[in-house]
C-alpha beads as a LAMMPS data file, in Angstrom:
LAMMPS data file: protein, C-alpha beads

379 atoms
378 bonds

1 atom types
1 bond types

-500.0 500.0 xlo xhi
-500.0 500.0 ylo yhi
-500.0 500.0 zlo zhi

Masses

1 110.0

Atoms # bond

1 1 1 -289.203 -388.003 -297.608
2 1 1 -288.160 -385.395 -300.169
3 1 1 -290.815 -383.094 -301.599
4 1 1 -291.998 -383.636 -305.161
5 1 1 -292.939 -381.036 -307.752
6 1 1 -296.709 -380.591 -307.807
7 1 1 -298.936 -378.647 -310.171
8 1 1 -301.056 -375.886 -308.643
9 1 1 -304.100 -378.148 -308.308
10 1 1 -302.007 -381.006 -306.887
11 1 1 -300.462 -378.589 -304.394
12 1 1 -303.891 -377.750 -302.975
13 1 1 -303.748 -381.208 -301.367
14 1 1 -300.782 -380.005 -299.283
15 1 1 -302.738 -376.893 -298.395
16 1 1 -305.723 -378.852 -297.096
17 1 1 -303.365 -381.210 -295.239
18 1 1 -301.795 -378.184 -293.541
19 1 1 -305.241 -376.965 -292.460
20 1 1 -306.113 -380.433 -291.110
21 1 1 -302.846 -380.446 -289.160
22 1 1 -303.856 -377.220 -287.393
23 1 1 -307.288 -378.606 -286.558
24 1 1 -305.624 -381.760 -285.234
25 1 1 -303.486 -379.754 -282.818
26 1 1 -306.548 -378.466 -280.980
27 1 1 -307.552 -380.118 -277.723
28 1 1 -309.677 -383.239 -277.896
29 1 1 -312.819 -381.450 -276.798
30 1 1 -312.453 -378.716 -279.430
31 1 1 -311.273 -380.415 -282.608
32 1 1 -313.628 -381.962 -285.142
33 1 1 -311.085 -384.331 -286.689
34 1 1 -307.777 -385.848 -285.613
35 1 1 -305.348 -386.438 -288.469
36 1 1 -301.829 -387.259 -287.217
37 1 1 -300.475 -387.829 -290.746
38 1 1 -301.469 -384.383 -292.017
39 1 1 -298.404 -382.638 -290.592
40 1 1 -296.145 -384.975 -292.584
41 1 1 -298.210 -384.551 -295.756
42 1 1 -298.072 -380.753 -295.571
43 1 1 -294.338 -380.697 -294.753
44 1 1 -293.444 -377.004 -294.231
45 1 1 -296.921 -375.652 -293.550
46 1 1 -295.826 -372.021 -293.289
47 1 1 -294.480 -372.152 -296.830
48 1 1 -297.664 -373.888 -297.944
49 1 1 -299.784 -371.071 -296.504
50 1 1 -297.573 -368.464 -298.143
51 1 1 -297.964 -370.119 -301.530
52 1 1 -301.698 -370.771 -301.291
53 1 1 -302.949 -367.874 -299.155
54 1 1 -300.433 -365.239 -300.174
55 1 1 -299.733 -364.278 -296.555
56 1 1 -296.697 -364.528 -294.323
57 1 1 -297.592 -366.488 -291.188
58 1 1 -295.484 -367.417 -288.198
59 1 1 -295.676 -370.303 -285.741
60 1 1 -297.068 -367.807 -283.250
61 1 1 -299.970 -367.121 -285.634
62 1 1 -300.683 -370.831 -285.905
63 1 1 -300.388 -371.251 -282.135
64 1 1 -302.978 -368.530 -281.483
65 1 1 -305.443 -370.115 -283.902
66 1 1 -304.924 -373.512 -282.258
67 1 1 -304.946 -372.611 -278.571
68 1 1 -306.823 -369.339 -278.205
69 1 1 -309.358 -369.260 -280.999
70 1 1 -309.905 -373.015 -280.947
71 1 1 -310.630 -373.268 -277.231
72 1 1 -312.243 -369.941 -276.331
73 1 1 -313.663 -368.635 -279.588
74 1 1 -313.284 -365.041 -278.378
75 1 1 -309.661 -364.222 -278.971
76 1 1 -308.807 -360.997 -280.738
77 1 1 -306.984 -362.200 -283.825
78 1 1 -305.084 -360.286 -286.455
79 1 1 -306.568 -360.239 -289.977
80 1 1 -304.178 -362.917 -291.218
81 1 1 -304.887 -365.108 -288.188
82 1 1 -308.607 -364.593 -288.820
83 1 1 -308.234 -365.680 -292.421
84 1 1 -306.373 -368.810 -291.357
85 1 1 -308.955 -369.595 -288.653
86 1 1 -311.816 -369.365 -291.167
87 1 1 -310.028 -371.692 -293.595
88 1 1 -309.308 -374.209 -290.831
89 1 1 -312.974 -374.143 -289.810
90 1 1 -314.182 -374.608 -293.370
91 1 1 -311.863 -377.557 -293.968
92 1 1 -312.629 -379.196 -290.619
93 1 1 -316.400 -378.943 -291.121
94 1 1 -316.143 -380.308 -294.667
95 1 1 -313.963 -383.194 -293.455
96 1 1 -316.208 -384.267 -290.580
97 1 1 -319.280 -384.146 -292.840
98 1 1 -317.657 -386.499 -295.368
99 1 1 -316.324 -388.709 -292.562
100 1 1 -319.880 -389.077 -291.280
101 1 1 -321.234 -389.966 -294.736
102 1 1 -318.625 -392.700 -295.169
103 1 1 -319.095 -394.112 -291.670
104 1 1 -322.899 -394.126 -292.016
105 1 1 -322.570 -396.221 -295.183
106 1 1 -319.947 -398.495 -293.619
107 1 1 -322.227 -399.246 -290.660
108 1 1 -325.206 -400.279 -292.789
109 1 1 -326.046 -403.952 -292.800
110 1 1 -326.537 -405.950 -295.969
111 1 1 -324.376 -405.939 -299.072
112 1 1 -320.667 -405.202 -298.620
113 1 1 -319.507 -401.618 -298.968
114 1 1 -316.480 -400.095 -300.688
115 1 1 -315.186 -396.516 -300.979
116 1 1 -313.718 -394.818 -304.051
117 1 1 -312.070 -391.431 -303.530
118 1 1 -311.788 -389.452 -306.767
119 1 1 -308.855 -387.046 -306.831
120 1 1 -307.993 -388.270 -303.344
121 1 1 -304.995 -385.999 -302.880
122 1 1 -303.336 -386.323 -299.469
123 1 1 -306.459 -387.560 -297.707
124 1 1 -305.712 -389.920 -294.821
125 1 1 -309.103 -391.527 -294.171
126 1 1 -307.860 -395.097 -294.841
127 1 1 -305.498 -394.584 -291.884
128 1 1 -307.531 -392.416 -289.498
129 1 1 -311.206 -393.468 -289.613
130 1 1 -312.153 -395.946 -286.845
131 1 1 -311.122 -399.526 -287.564
132 1 1 -314.244 -400.787 -285.812
133 1 1 -316.290 -399.284 -288.669
134 1 1 -313.789 -399.524 -291.535
135 1 1 -312.459 -403.009 -290.828
136 1 1 -314.482 -404.567 -293.665
137 1 1 -314.067 -401.773 -296.237
138 1 1 -312.001 -401.896 -299.439
139 1 1 -310.820 -398.312 -299.924
140 1 1 -309.742 -397.133 -303.394
141 1 1 -307.983 -393.848 -304.138
142 1 1 -307.599 -392.297 -307.594
143 1 1 -305.110 -389.526 -308.301
144 1 1 -301.980 -388.671 -310.253
145 1 1 -298.757 -390.632 -309.932
146 1 1 -296.925 -387.714 -308.315
147 1 1 -299.508 -387.215 -305.554
148 1 1 -300.023 -390.889 -304.714
149 1 1 -296.283 -391.550 -304.928
150 1 1 -295.575 -388.716 -302.485
151 1 1 -298.245 -390.056 -300.132
152 1 1 -296.936 -393.623 -300.363
153 1 1 -293.426 -392.531 -299.390
154 1 1 -294.713 -390.733 -296.292
155 1 1 -297.018 -393.584 -295.259
156 1 1 -294.121 -396.017 -295.476
157 1 1 -291.731 -393.642 -293.720
158 1 1 -294.143 -393.107 -290.811
159 1 1 -295.135 -396.803 -290.715
160 1 1 -298.800 -395.795 -290.616
161 1 1 -301.285 -398.610 -290.068
162 1 1 -304.402 -398.570 -292.217
163 1 1 -307.736 -399.058 -290.483
164 1 1 -309.654 -400.417 -293.493
165 1 1 -309.598 -404.034 -294.662
166 1 1 -307.932 -403.323 -298.004
167 1 1 -306.420 -400.293 -299.697
168 1 1 -305.749 -399.845 -303.415
169 1 1 -304.448 -396.807 -305.269
170 1 1 -305.151 -396.112 -308.929
171 1 1 -302.818 -393.715 -310.726
172 1 1 -304.832 -391.882 -313.352
173 1 1 -306.125 -388.497 -314.316
174 1 1 -309.647 -388.311 -312.927
175 1 1 -310.835 -387.019 -316.299
176 1 1 -309.632 -390.236 -317.984
177 1 1 -312.648 -392.215 -316.849
178 1 1 -311.945 -395.227 -319.046
179 1 1 -308.454 -395.651 -317.588
180 1 1 -309.425 -395.485 -313.926
181 1 1 -312.569 -397.591 -314.433
182 1 1 -310.527 -400.455 -315.861
183 1 1 -307.852 -400.073 -313.169
184 1 1 -310.495 -400.132 -310.437
185 1 1 -311.826 -403.454 -311.704
186 1 1 -308.291 -404.851 -311.899
187 1 1 -307.664 -403.695 -308.314
188 1 1 -310.669 -405.591 -306.981
189 1 1 -313.549 -403.140 -307.302
190 1 1 -316.787 -405.115 -307.129
191 1 1 -319.739 -403.487 -308.921
192 1 1 -322.207 -405.662 -307.005
193 1 1 -321.204 -403.981 -303.747
194 1 1 -322.512 -400.683 -302.480
195 1 1 -320.026 -397.939 -303.348
196 1 1 -319.408 -394.600 -301.680
197 1 1 -317.935 -392.287 -304.319
198 1 1 -316.134 -389.336 -302.709
199 1 1 -315.288 -386.216 -304.704
200 1 1 -313.970 -383.819 -302.062
201 1 1 -312.835 -380.442 -303.350
202 1 1 -312.700 -381.853 -306.887
203 1 1 -315.641 -380.543 -308.910
204 1 1 -314.453 -376.953 -309.062
205 1 1 -311.200 -377.890 -310.775
206 1 1 -312.949 -379.841 -313.553
207 1 1 -314.841 -378.362 -316.470
208 1 1 -318.579 -378.965 -316.721
209 1 1 -317.917 -381.545 -319.433
210 1 1 -315.327 -383.383 -317.329
211 1 1 -317.643 -383.434 -314.310
212 1 1 -320.404 -384.897 -316.467
213 1 1 -318.065 -387.648 -317.758
214 1 1 -317.094 -388.589 -314.208
215 1 1 -320.706 -388.657 -312.993
216 1 1 -321.744 -390.787 -315.982
217 1 1 -319.006 -393.282 -315.134
218 1 1 -320.142 -393.368 -311.523
219 1 1 -323.620 -394.255 -312.751
220 1 1 -322.293 -397.062 -314.938
221 1 1 -320.312 -398.647 -312.109
222 1 1 -322.791 -398.269 -309.252
223 1 1 -325.342 -400.673 -307.869
224 1 1 -328.500 -399.365 -306.162
225 1 1 -327.816 -398.009 -302.696
226 1 1 -324.460 -396.562 -303.719
227 1 1 -323.802 -392.914 -302.923
228 1 1 -322.020 -389.993 -304.549
229 1 1 -320.545 -387.604 -301.973
230 1 1 -319.589 -384.286 -303.575
231 1 1 -318.534 -380.776 -302.594
232 1 1 -319.218 -377.761 -304.803
233 1 1 -318.223 -374.125 -304.792
234 1 1 -321.241 -371.873 -305.054
235 1 1 -321.428 -369.052 -307.575
236 1 1 -320.280 -366.549 -304.939
237 1 1 -317.602 -368.828 -303.519
238 1 1 -315.173 -368.967 -306.439
239 1 1 -311.899 -368.726 -304.538
240 1 1 -309.398 -368.989 -307.388
241 1 1 -309.297 -368.620 -311.156
242 1 1 -308.707 -372.382 -311.308
243 1 1 -312.317 -373.024 -310.278
244 1 1 -314.151 -373.892 -313.501
245 1 1 -317.508 -375.101 -312.190
246 1 1 -319.488 -373.179 -309.588
247 1 1 -323.188 -373.779 -309.003
248 1 1 -325.797 -373.208 -306.321
249 1 1 -327.866 -376.208 -307.477
250 1 1 -325.330 -379.033 -307.194
251 1 1 -327.793 -381.731 -306.105
252 1 1 -329.887 -381.167 -309.223
253 1 1 -326.721 -381.199 -311.333
254 1 1 -325.637 -384.586 -309.981
255 1 1 -329.083 -386.200 -310.085
256 1 1 -329.629 -385.039 -313.653
257 1 1 -326.342 -386.523 -314.858
258 1 1 -326.950 -389.728 -312.924
259 1 1 -329.795 -390.175 -315.383
260 1 1 -332.433 -389.063 -312.909
261 1 1 -332.147 -392.368 -311.030
262 1 1 -330.881 -390.816 -307.808
263 1 1 -332.096 -388.960 -304.762
264 1 1 -329.931 -385.953 -303.903
265 1 1 -329.689 -383.710 -300.863
266 1 1 -327.524 -380.665 -300.392
267 1 1 -326.599 -378.591 -297.373
268 1 1 -324.439 -375.525 -297.066
269 1 1 -321.119 -375.421 -295.289
270 1 1 -322.564 -372.521 -293.306
271 1 1 -325.329 -374.730 -291.893
272 1 1 -322.894 -377.485 -290.992
273 1 1 -320.509 -374.975 -289.398
274 1 1 -323.354 -373.628 -287.275
275 1 1 -324.158 -377.155 -286.082
276 1 1 -320.600 -377.549 -284.840
277 1 1 -320.341 -374.070 -283.352
278 1 1 -317.698 -373.010 -285.835
279 1 1 -317.126 -369.471 -287.055
280 1 1 -318.585 -367.995 -290.194
281 1 1 -317.091 -365.132 -292.113
282 1 1 -319.233 -362.460 -290.410
283 1 1 -318.777 -363.897 -286.938
284 1 1 -315.031 -364.078 -287.104
285 1 1 -314.552 -360.620 -288.602
286 1 1 -316.512 -359.188 -285.682
287 1 1 -313.737 -360.434 -283.390
288 1 1 -311.056 -358.492 -285.217
289 1 1 -310.121 -355.132 -283.754
290 1 1 -311.972 -352.271 -285.444
291 1 1 -308.836 -350.832 -287.023
292 1 1 -308.085 -354.155 -288.716
293 1 1 -311.533 -354.863 -290.162
294 1 1 -311.092 -352.884 -293.351
295 1 1 -307.798 -354.626 -294.063
296 1 1 -309.286 -358.055 -293.425
297 1 1 -312.385 -357.358 -295.520
298 1 1 -310.188 -356.218 -298.381
299 1 1 -308.136 -359.421 -298.142
300 1 1 -311.291 -361.560 -298.146
301 1 1 -312.766 -359.640 -301.062
302 1 1 -309.601 -360.228 -303.045
303 1 1 -309.982 -363.955 -302.397
304 1 1 -313.613 -363.880 -303.499
305 1 1 -314.774 -364.831 -299.991
306 1 1 -317.194 -361.949 -299.435
307 1 1 -320.078 -364.012 -298.058
308 1 1 -320.589 -366.471 -295.261
309 1 1 -319.763 -370.129 -295.831
310 1 1 -323.300 -370.510 -297.171
311 1 1 -322.238 -370.749 -300.777
312 1 1 -320.085 -373.816 -300.449
313 1 1 -322.199 -376.914 -300.884
314 1 1 -322.085 -380.463 -299.542
315 1 1 -324.063 -382.986 -301.593
316 1 1 -325.094 -386.554 -300.894
317 1 1 -326.828 -388.443 -303.722
318 1 1 -328.135 -391.990 -303.362
319 1 1 -328.200 -394.011 -306.566
320 1 1 -331.523 -395.746 -307.269
321 1 1 -332.332 -398.743 -309.490
322 1 1 -332.378 -397.863 -313.196
323 1 1 -334.844 -399.726 -315.478
324 1 1 -333.051 -399.462 -318.838
325 1 1 -329.831 -398.281 -320.406
326 1 1 -329.837 -394.972 -322.230
327 1 1 -328.352 -394.495 -325.659
328 1 1 -325.617 -392.330 -324.049
329 1 1 -324.654 -395.340 -321.943
330 1 1 -324.373 -397.502 -325.029
331 1 1 -322.103 -394.991 -326.729
332 1 1 -319.779 -394.582 -323.722
333 1 1 -316.167 -395.779 -324.225
334 1 1 -316.455 -398.158 -321.309
335 1 1 -319.302 -400.055 -322.989
336 1 1 -317.720 -400.136 -326.434
337 1 1 -316.316 -403.618 -325.892
338 1 1 -319.631 -404.849 -324.546
339 1 1 -321.508 -403.505 -327.565
340 1 1 -319.098 -405.200 -329.962
341 1 1 -319.498 -408.431 -328.023
342 1 1 -323.259 -408.165 -328.358
343 1 1 -323.168 -407.651 -332.120
344 1 1 -320.645 -410.430 -332.706
345 1 1 -322.751 -412.774 -330.588
346 1 1 -326.084 -411.996 -332.231
347 1 1 -324.876 -410.891 -335.675
348 1 1 -327.361 -408.042 -335.976
349 1 1 -326.960 -405.107 -338.325
350 1 1 -326.450 -402.060 -336.097
351 1 1 -327.937 -399.663 -338.641
352 1 1 -331.223 -401.560 -338.723
353 1 1 -331.670 -402.084 -334.986
354 1 1 -333.881 -399.606 -333.169
355 1 1 -332.364 -397.910 -330.152
356 1 1 -334.989 -399.251 -327.733
357 1 1 -334.361 -402.831 -328.835
358 1 1 -330.628 -402.300 -328.586
359 1 1 -330.945 -400.994 -325.042
360 1 1 -332.930 -403.997 -323.889
361 1 1 -330.819 -406.507 -325.788
362 1 1 -327.584 -405.189 -324.325
363 1 1 -329.194 -405.053 -320.903
364 1 1 -330.313 -408.672 -321.075
365 1 1 -326.972 -409.820 -322.483
366 1 1 -325.086 -407.855 -319.843
367 1 1 -326.907 -409.468 -316.960
368 1 1 -325.286 -412.769 -317.939
369 1 1 -321.751 -411.365 -318.211
370 1 1 -319.773 -411.681 -314.984
371 1 1 -316.929 -409.305 -314.268
372 1 1 -318.342 -406.322 -316.150
373 1 1 -319.038 -403.166 -314.263
374 1 1 -322.670 -402.239 -314.766
375 1 1 -325.004 -405.184 -314.261
376 1 1 -326.202 -404.595 -310.677
377 1 1 -327.438 -401.063 -311.431
378 1 1 -329.944 -402.367 -313.918
379 1 1 -331.355 -405.438 -312.210

Bonds

1 1 1 2
2 1 2 3
3 1 3 4
4 1 4 5
5 1 5 6
6 1 6 7
7 1 7 8
8 1 8 9
9 1 9 10
10 1 10 11
11 1 11 12
12 1 12 13
13 1 13 14
14 1 14 15
15 1 15 16
16 1 16 17
17 1 17 18
18 1 18 19
19 1 19 20
20 1 20 21
21 1 21 22
22 1 22 23
23 1 23 24
24 1 24 25
25 1 25 26
26 1 26 27
27 1 27 28
28 1 28 29
29 1 29 30
30 1 30 31
31 1 31 32
32 1 32 33
33 1 33 34
34 1 34 35
35 1 35 36
36 1 36 37
37 1 37 38
38 1 38 39
39 1 39 40
40 1 40 41
41 1 41 42
42 1 42 43
43 1 43 44
44 1 44 45
45 1 45 46
46 1 46 47
47 1 47 48
48 1 48 49
49 1 49 50
50 1 50 51
51 1 51 52
52 1 52 53
53 1 53 54
54 1 54 55
55 1 55 56
56 1 56 57
57 1 57 58
58 1 58 59
59 1 59 60
60 1 60 61
61 1 61 62
62 1 62 63
63 1 63 64
64 1 64 65
65 1 65 66
66 1 66 67
67 1 67 68
68 1 68 69
69 1 69 70
70 1 70 71
71 1 71 72
72 1 72 73
73 1 73 74
74 1 74 75
75 1 75 76
76 1 76 77
77 1 77 78
78 1 78 79
79 1 79 80
80 1 80 81
81 1 81 82
82 1 82 83
83 1 83 84
84 1 84 85
85 1 85 86
86 1 86 87
87 1 87 88
88 1 88 89
89 1 89 90
90 1 90 91
91 1 91 92
92 1 92 93
93 1 93 94
94 1 94 95
95 1 95 96
96 1 96 97
97 1 97 98
98 1 98 99
99 1 99 100
100 1 100 101
101 1 101 102
102 1 102 103
103 1 103 104
104 1 104 105
105 1 105 106
106 1 106 107
107 1 107 108
108 1 108 109
109 1 109 110
110 1 110 111
111 1 111 112
112 1 112 113
113 1 113 114
114 1 114 115
115 1 115 116
116 1 116 117
117 1 117 118
118 1 118 119
119 1 119 120
120 1 120 121
121 1 121 122
122 1 122 123
123 1 123 124
124 1 124 125
125 1 125 126
126 1 126 127
127 1 127 128
128 1 128 129
129 1 129 130
130 1 130 131
131 1 131 132
132 1 132 133
133 1 133 134
134 1 134 135
135 1 135 136
136 1 136 137
137 1 137 138
138 1 138 139
139 1 139 140
140 1 140 141
141 1 141 142
142 1 142 143
143 1 143 144
144 1 144 145
145 1 145 146
146 1 146 147
147 1 147 148
148 1 148 149
149 1 149 150
150 1 150 151
151 1 151 152
152 1 152 153
153 1 153 154
154 1 154 155
155 1 155 156
156 1 156 157
157 1 157 158
158 1 158 159
159 1 159 160
160 1 160 161
161 1 161 162
162 1 162 163
163 1 163 164
164 1 164 165
165 1 165 166
166 1 166 167
167 1 167 168
168 1 168 169
169 1 169 170
170 1 170 171
171 1 171 172
172 1 172 173
173 1 173 174
174 1 174 175
175 1 175 176
176 1 176 177
177 1 177 178
178 1 178 179
179 1 179 180
180 1 180 181
181 1 181 182
182 1 182 183
183 1 183 184
184 1 184 185
185 1 185 186
186 1 186 187
187 1 187 188
188 1 188 189
189 1 189 190
190 1 190 191
191 1 191 192
192 1 192 193
193 1 193 194
194 1 194 195
195 1 195 196
196 1 196 197
197 1 197 198
198 1 198 199
199 1 199 200
200 1 200 201
201 1 201 202
202 1 202 203
203 1 203 204
204 1 204 205
205 1 205 206
206 1 206 207
207 1 207 208
208 1 208 209
209 1 209 210
210 1 210 211
211 1 211 212
212 1 212 213
213 1 213 214
214 1 214 215
215 1 215 216
216 1 216 217
217 1 217 218
218 1 218 219
219 1 219 220
220 1 220 221
221 1 221 222
222 1 222 223
223 1 223 224
224 1 224 225
225 1 225 226
226 1 226 227
227 1 227 228
228 1 228 229
229 1 229 230
230 1 230 231
231 1 231 232
232 1 232 233
233 1 233 234
234 1 234 235
235 1 235 236
236 1 236 237
237 1 237 238
238 1 238 239
239 1 239 240
240 1 240 241
241 1 241 242
242 1 242 243
243 1 243 244
244 1 244 245
245 1 245 246
246 1 246 247
247 1 247 248
248 1 248 249
249 1 249 250
250 1 250 251
251 1 251 252
252 1 252 253
253 1 253 254
254 1 254 255
255 1 255 256
256 1 256 257
257 1 257 258
258 1 258 259
259 1 259 260
260 1 260 261
261 1 261 262
262 1 262 263
263 1 263 264
264 1 264 265
265 1 265 266
266 1 266 267
267 1 267 268
268 1 268 269
269 1 269 270
270 1 270 271
271 1 271 272
272 1 272 273
273 1 273 274
274 1 274 275
275 1 275 276
276 1 276 277
277 1 277 278
278 1 278 279
279 1 279 280
280 1 280 281
281 1 281 282
282 1 282 283
283 1 283 284
284 1 284 285
285 1 285 286
286 1 286 287
287 1 287 288
288 1 288 289
289 1 289 290
290 1 290 291
291 1 291 292
292 1 292 293
293 1 293 294
294 1 294 295
295 1 295 296
296 1 296 297
297 1 297 298
298 1 298 299
299 1 299 300
300 1 300 301
301 1 301 302
302 1 302 303
303 1 303 304
304 1 304 305
305 1 305 306
306 1 306 307
307 1 307 308
308 1 308 309
309 1 309 310
310 1 310 311
311 1 311 312
312 1 312 313
313 1 313 314
314 1 314 315
315 1 315 316
316 1 316 317
317 1 317 318
318 1 318 319
319 1 319 320
320 1 320 321
321 1 321 322
322 1 322 323
323 1 323 324
324 1 324 325
325 1 325 326
326 1 326 327
327 1 327 328
328 1 328 329
329 1 329 330
330 1 330 331
331 1 331 332
332 1 332 333
333 1 333 334
334 1 334 335
335 1 335 336
336 1 336 337
337 1 337 338
338 1 338 339
339 1 339 340
340 1 340 341
341 1 341 342
342 1 342 343
343 1 343 344
344 1 344 345
345 1 345 346
346 1 346 347
347 1 347 348
348 1 348 349
349 1 349 350
350 1 350 351
351 1 351 352
352 1 352 353
353 1 353 354
354 1 354 355
355 1 355 356
356 1 356 357
357 1 357 358
358 1 358 359
359 1 359 360
360 1 360 361
361 1 361 362
362 1 362 363
363 1 363 364
364 1 364 365
365 1 365 366
366 1 366 367
367 1 367 368
368 1 368 369
369 1 369 370
370 1 370 371
371 1 371 372
372 1 372 373
373 1 373 374
374 1 374 375
375 1 375 376
376 1 376 377
377 1 377 378
378 1 378 379
């Protein structure tokens, strides 16, 4: 299929697909993920690396990262090959961690489970995760029309078979929470089901305010037992000027904006990489010939990657039952219609009603309204 014009942020999805394609070329015993579609998503991966990494790579460079570094872990790589190998490791470790979170939720017994990928990009999980685990999952993806349209063309061209029960795409800007919330409901999203919300590589490209809006909407649409799976750049891991939010306390950030009714855990990419025997920044630079170290360090410094992978964070937050609505909830655009319905039904004067009474009245009214997106979270 022909390439489409992407913005810089949209084009990062081709970059990550190119990195997944390199990981997928490694032998079965060495690779962490296998993503056959990634090579079609990335298209000309050498051009992708040139645009995103600012380096000229050859197929020989890619081959060395795949076959020598991937299998032996002791190859003497050039600085540019080292840089590529680190990026492949980081992406592979991040991917397998999120895969595991999704599969753990899918395997749990009880209420049905669904997955919503925010800013899904060129992710291929609906086609590559095991059907034995995903066969009952409704998988939703939210992204721009250009990205999802590009993906759809390739999926159709390659006749890829999805492994989940149902797949729905929602074309919307992730920041337009009202738009994608309504579209999710229209596409079959069920708020009574457990939901796994995935925000992979997204938070850094949104402002603090936009991240807060998205997290608030997640809270409104989630029943207890749902999870928010996030990745965050740490303060020392700001890789591009496009990264607007960097924090070393991402679990606290998410739990706070989930209204406190959540239990969050965070781990560093460095820790996860160590578990899988993958290289960190310091380890891989030690394999570069002495004469090349200064050049490689300079390149990494320019990219802002001066530390180990310890300042890139993986966060898993479980959403807990919430006793009452907050006034912020009541004022959210998504609940505007509900609030109007309440006042027309009960004919109360808004200016005279105390906030606490309004919270409880809307809560009690809402519990009797089928098809709206918040009831299970407040039972």
